[in-house]
C-alpha positions as CSV (number, residue, x, y, z in Angstrom):
1,M,22.2,14.9,17.0
2,T,24.4,16.8,14.1
3,E,23.4,18.6,11.4
4,M,24.5,15.8,9.3
5,D,22.4,13.1,11.1
6,R,19.2,15.4,10.9
7,E,16.1,13.7,9.9
8,V,14.5,15.4,6.9
9,P,10.6,15.0,7.1
10,V,9.0,14.4,3.7
11,Y,5.2,15.0,3.0
12,L,4.3,13.2,-0.2
13,F,1.5,13.9,-2.4
14,T,0.5,11.9,-5.2
15,G,-2.2,11.5,-7.9
16,F,-2.6,11.9,-11.7
17,L,-2.5,15.1,-13.4
18,G,-5.7,17.4,-12.3
19,S,-6.5,15.3,-9.3
20,G,-6.4,18.2,-7.0
21,K,-2.6,18.0,-5.6
22,T,-1.8,21.4,-5.9
23,T,-4.9,23.1,-4.7
24,F,-4.5,20.8,-1.4
25,I,-0.8,21.9,-1.0
26,Q,-1.6,25.4,-1.5
27,D,-4.4,25.4,1.0
28,A,-2.2,23.8,3.4
29,L,0.7,26.4,3.0
30,N,-1.8,28.8,3.3
31,G,-2.5,27.9,6.8
32,E,-0.3,28.5,9.8
33,D,-1.1,25.2,11.4
34,F,1.1,23.5,8.6
35,N,3.3,26.3,7.6
36,A,4.4,28.3,10.8
37,G,7.7,29.5,9.0
38,E,9.7,26.4,8.7
39,K,12.4,26.3,6.0
40,T,10.5,24.1,3.3
41,L,11.5,22.6,0.2
42,L,8.5,22.3,-2.3
43,L,9.5,19.9,-4.8
44,M,7.5,19.9,-8.2
45,C,7.6,16.7,-10.6
46,E,5.0,17.9,-13.1
47,D,3.2,21.0,-14.3
48,G,-0.3,21.4,-13.8
49,E,-3.1,23.6,-14.8
50,E,-3.1,25.0,-11.5
51,E,0.1,27.1,-10.3
52,Y,1.3,28.0,-6.8
53,Q,0.5,31.4,-5.6
54,P,3.4,32.0,-3.3
55,D,2.2,35.6,-2.0
56,E,-0.8,33.6,-0.5
57,F,1.7,31.6,1.7
58,A,1.2,31.7,5.6
59,A,5.0,32.0,5.5
60,P,7.4,33.0,3.2
61,N,10.1,30.2,3.7
62,I,9.0,28.2,1.1
63,Y,11.6,27.4,-1.7
64,I,10.1,25.9,-5.1
65,E,12.2,23.7,-7.1
66,E,11.2,21.5,-10.5
67,V,12.4,17.8,-11.4
68,E,11.5,17.5,-14.8
69,D,12.4,13.9,-15.7
70,E,12.0,10.8,-13.7
71,D,15.4,9.8,-14.6
72,D,16.8,13.1,-12.9
73,L,15.8,11.5,-9.3
74,S,18.9,10.8,-7.4
75,P,19.9,11.1,-3.9
76,E,22.7,13.5,-4.8
77,L,20.1,15.9,-6.6
78,L,17.5,15.5,-4.0
79,S,20.2,16.2,-0.9
80,S,21.8,19.0,-3.1
81,L,18.1,20.9,-3.2
82,V,17.7,20.4,0.5
83,E,21.5,21.8,1.2
84,K,20.8,24.8,-1.1
85,H,17.7,26.2,1.0
86,D,18.9,24.8,4.1
87,A,15.4,23.1,4.4
88,E,14.0,21.5,7.7
89,R,11.4,19.6,5.6
90,V,10.4,18.6,2.1
91,I,6.9,18.4,0.4
92,I,6.8,16.5,-2.9
93,E,4.1,17.0,-5.8
94,Y,4.9,13.7,-7.4
95,N,4.3,13.0,-11.0
96,G,1.3,10.6,-11.6
97,M,2.9,8.8,-14.4
98,W,6.2,8.0,-12.6
99,M,6.4,4.9,-10.3
100,L,7.0,5.6,-6.7
101,D,10.0,3.2,-6.5
102,S,11.9,5.9,-8.4
103,L,11.4,8.2,-5.7
104,F,11.7,5.7,-2.8
105,S,15.0,4.1,-4.4
106,N,16.6,7.7,-4.6
107,M,15.5,9.1,-1.6
108,P,18.6,10.4,0.7
109,R,19.0,8.2,3.8
110,D,18.1,10.8,6.0
111,W,14.9,11.5,4.3
112,S,11.9,10.0,6.1
113,I,8.5,9.7,4.9
114,Y,5.9,11.3,7.5
115,Q,2.7,11.3,5.5
116,E,1.8,10.2,2.1
117,M,-1.7,11.2,0.5
118,T,-2.8,10.2,-2.9
119,F,-5.7,12.2,-4.6
120,F,-8.1,10.8,-7.5
121,D,-10.9,12.6,-9.6
122,S,-13.8,10.4,-9.0
123,T,-15.0,11.4,-12.5
124,T,-11.8,9.9,-14.2
125,F,-11.1,7.4,-11.6
126,V,-12.7,4.2,-13.4
127,M,-10.9,5.2,-16.4
128,Y,-7.5,5.5,-15.2
129,N,-7.9,2.4,-13.1
130,Q,-8.9,0.3,-16.4
131,N,-6.3,1.7,-18.7
132,M,-3.4,2.5,-16.2
133,R,-3.9,-0.2,-13.4
134,Q,-0.3,-0.1,-12.6
135,Q,0.3,3.3,-12.1
136,T,-3.1,3.5,-10.1
137,F,-2.2,0.6,-8.0
138,D,1.0,2.0,-7.3
139,K,-0.3,5.3,-5.9
140,L,-2.8,3.6,-3.6
141,K,-0.1,0.8,-2.1
142,T,1.6,2.9,0.5
143,A,-0.8,6.0,0.7
144,E,-2.0,6.5,4.3
145,L,-4.9,8.7,3.0
146,V,-6.7,8.4,-0.4
147,V,-8.8,11.3,-1.3
148,F,-11.5,11.0,-3.9
149,N,-12.8,14.3,-4.8
150,R,-15.2,16.0,-7.0
151,C,-17.8,13.5,-6.0
152,V,-21.6,14.1,-7.0
153,R,-24.3,13.1,-4.8
154,N,-26.3,11.2,-7.3
155,D,-28.0,7.8,-7.8
156,A,-24.9,6.5,-9.2
157,F,-22.5,7.4,-6.5
158,T,-23.2,4.3,-4.5
159,D,-21.8,1.8,-7.3
160,L,-19.0,4.4,-8.0
161,Q,-18.2,4.5,-4.4
162,M,-18.0,0.8,-4.0
163,E,-15.7,0.6,-7.0
164,M,-13.4,3.1,-5.6
165,H,-13.5,1.5,-2.3
166,K,-12.5,-1.8,-3.7
167,A,-9.8,-0.6,-5.9
168,A,-8.2,1.1,-2.9
169,R,-8.7,-1.9,-0.4
170,V,-7.2,-4.2,-2.7
171,A,-3.9,-2.1,-2.9
172,N,-4.0,-1.0,0.9
173,R,-6.1,-2.7,3.8
174,K,-5.1,-0.1,6.2
175,N,-5.2,3.3,4.3
176,Q,-8.1,5.8,5.3
177,I,-10.4,6.5,2.6
178,V,-12.4,10.0,2.3
179,Y,-14.9,11.3,-0.5
180,E,-15.0,14.9,-1.1
181,F,-18.2,16.7,-2.5
182,G,-17.0,20.2,-1.7
183,P,-14.7,22.3,0.4
184,D,-16.6,21.7,3.7
185,D,-18.8,18.3,2.4
186,V,-16.5,15.4,3.0
187,I,-17.5,11.8,4.5
188,L,-15.1,9.1,5.6
189,D,-15.5,5.4,4.1
190,N,-17.2,3.5,6.4
191,I,-17.9,0.4,4.3
192,V,-17.2,-3.1,6.0
193,D,-16.2,-5.9,3.7
194,P,-17.4,-9.0,4.8
195,L,-15.2,-11.9,4.7
196,P,-16.0,-14.7,2.3
197,Y,-15.7,-17.5,4.9
198,D,-17.0,-18.1,8.2
199,M,-14.6,-17.1,10.8
200,N,-16.8,-19.0,13.6
201,A,-16.7,-22.4,12.0
202,P,-14.9,-25.2,13.6
203,V,-12.7,-25.5,10.7
204,I,-12.6,-22.1,8.6
205,Q,-12.6,-23.3,4.7
206,I,-10.5,-21.0,2.8
207,G,-12.0,-21.2,-1.1
208,D,-9.5,-21.2,-3.9
209,D,-10.9,-18.0,-5.0
210,D,-10.3,-16.5,-1.7
211,Y,-6.4,-17.2,-0.9
212,A,-5.8,-13.7,-1.8
213,R,-8.3,-12.0,0.5
214,W,-7.4,-14.5,3.3
215,Y,-3.7,-14.1,3.2
216,S,-4.1,-10.1,3.1
217,D,-6.7,-10.7,6.3
218,I,-4.5,-12.9,8.3
219,N,-1.5,-10.5,8.0
220,D,-3.4,-7.3,8.7
221,Q,-5.7,-8.9,11.4
222,Q,-3.4,-11.8,13.0
223,D,-4.8,-11.8,16.3
224,N,-8.3,-12.5,15.0
225,Y,-6.9,-16.0,13.7
226,D,-4.8,-16.8,17.1
227,G,-6.0,-20.1,17.8
228,K,-8.2,-21.0,14.8
229,T,-8.3,-23.8,12.7
230,L,-8.6,-23.4,8.8
231,C,-8.4,-25.6,5.5
232,V,-6.7,-24.2,2.4
233,K,-4.9,-25.1,-0.5
234,G,-1.6,-24.0,-1.5
235,R,2.4,-24.8,-2.8
236,V,5.0,-26.4,-0.5
237,A,8.2,-24.4,-0.5
238,N,11.3,-26.0,1.4
239,G,14.8,-26.2,1.9
240,A,17.0,-23.2,2.5
241,N,17.6,-22.6,6.3
242,L,14.2,-24.4,7.5
243,K,14.0,-26.9,10.1
244,D,13.1,-30.7,9.2
245,D,9.5,-29.9,10.5
246,Q,9.2,-26.6,8.7
247,F,7.9,-25.5,5.0
248,V,6.7,-22.5,3.8
249,F,3.0,-22.9,2.3
250,G,1.4,-20.5,0.1
251,R,0.3,-19.3,-3.3
252,H,1.4,-16.9,-5.9
253,V,-0.8,-13.6,-5.8
254,M,-1.4,-11.0,-8.3
255,T,-2.6,-7.7,-6.9
256,C,-2.3,-5.5,-9.7
257,C,-0.4,-7.1,-12.8
258,V,1.2,-9.7,-14.4
259,Q,4.8,-7.7,-13.3
260,D,3.8,-7.9,-9.6
261,I,3.2,-11.5,-9.0
262,Q,4.5,-12.6,-5.9
263,F,4.7,-15.9,-3.7
264,A,2.6,-15.1,-0.6
265,G,3.4,-17.6,2.0
266,L,3.2,-18.2,5.7
267,L,5.5,-20.7,7.9
268,G,4.1,-24.0,8.2
269,V,5.0,-26.7,10.8
270,W,4.5,-30.4,10.2
271,K,6.5,-33.5,11.2
272,G,6.9,-34.6,7.9
273,A,7.9,-31.5,6.3
274,S,11.2,-32.2,4.9
275,R,9.5,-35.2,2.9
276,L,6.9,-32.8,1.1
277,E,7.6,-32.4,-2.6
278,N,9.0,-28.9,-3.4
279,G,6.5,-27.0,-5.3
280,G,3.7,-29.5,-4.9
281,W,0.1,-28.7,-4.2
282,V,-1.5,-29.7,-0.8
283,E,-4.5,-29.0,1.2
284,I,-3.9,-28.4,4.6
285,V,-5.7,-28.5,8.0
286,A,-3.9,-26.4,10.5
287,K,-4.2,-24.5,13.9
288,V,-2.9,-21.1,13.7
289,K,-0.4,-19.7,16.3
290,V,0.5,-16.0,16.2
291,E,4.1,-16.0,17.7
292,Y,7.5,-15.1,17.3
293,T,9.7,-17.0,14.9
294,P,13.2,-16.4,13.7
295,V,11.7,-17.1,10.1
296,Y,9.8,-13.8,10.3
297,E,12.1,-12.3,12.4
298,E,9.0,-10.9,14.3
299,V,5.5,-12.0,15.5
300,G,3.4,-13.7,13.0
301,P,0.9,-16.4,12.1
302,V,2.4,-19.8,12.1
303,L,0.5,-22.8,10.7
304,Y,0.7,-25.8,13.1
305,C,-0.7,-28.6,10.4
306,V,-3.1,-31.3,11.7
307,S,-3.1,-33.0,8.2
308,V,-1.3,-32.4,5.1
309,K,-2.5,-34.0,1.8
310,P,-1.6,-33.6,-1.9
311,C,-4.2,-32.0,-4.2
312,Q,-5.0,-30.8,-7.6
313,A,-3.7,-27.2,-8.5
314,P,-6.6,-24.6,-8.2
315,D,-7.7,-23.2,-11.6
316,P,-6.2,-20.5,-12.0
317,E,-3.1,-21.1,-10.0
318,V,-2.4,-17.6,-9.5
319,A,-4.6,-16.2,-6.7
320,T,-6.2,-12.7,-7.3
321,F,-8.3,-10.2,-5.1
């Protein structure tokens, strides 16, 4: 691999101002396990209350640069900063008010996210989630680890924990969640979310209000549905390059706000698929087979319909978590 082809690992830390990003990064760079002397570009995208103390870093090859405006992000700028310091890796303390797509769409091609962590102050999380839902969801949707810090052991924590847990799980079913009460007092999230339908029923009944949860789960835990039969309502999307016996079955789903509404569908197989009304509402009974299909270009759940019949649209038509 040449220098031009070298992959640059990126460690991304997100969260709102005052959420603890700087403190965590400082502590990490103070330790030899994370800072063994690699040439590191530390990219600051906001000025917080805490300031870095370079004299406490375990090794000196840390080069701090600032990006003051979201519009300044560009592949050219980011590449030039790596070249300026001949950096071997990048650590980004991202601005909590900037959308992550601004970074992802401007990352140089040789940059690769190695780890993404997001931090929230548990004492202000509910307020941020209510008033800045889009920004909160944005930080949760791709994070591998979610840290809720400044937690307090009191009677109110159980309810607060559930609210934080639900917000994180709506955005991302696979991230790890931890609750931090102090430097050496951390617990892992072990809340098990029961499904709102019976997976052991001969025909699993997916309620109108449960579509979003079902769609998320069948994609995350597809093997659990292999061979199962289910009944669910959705819309028909046909045409394009589908075969005569294929259609896309799904509903529009809103995970955060109106701007992120998307059609969430799966491939359906039905002998009369080509005669189904495009956009029409149907109730299907289908057996799930997890298999490779060119439509997905990978292995995924396919709905082999036993019956397809017209039905009334759910109220509301857009599914939510």
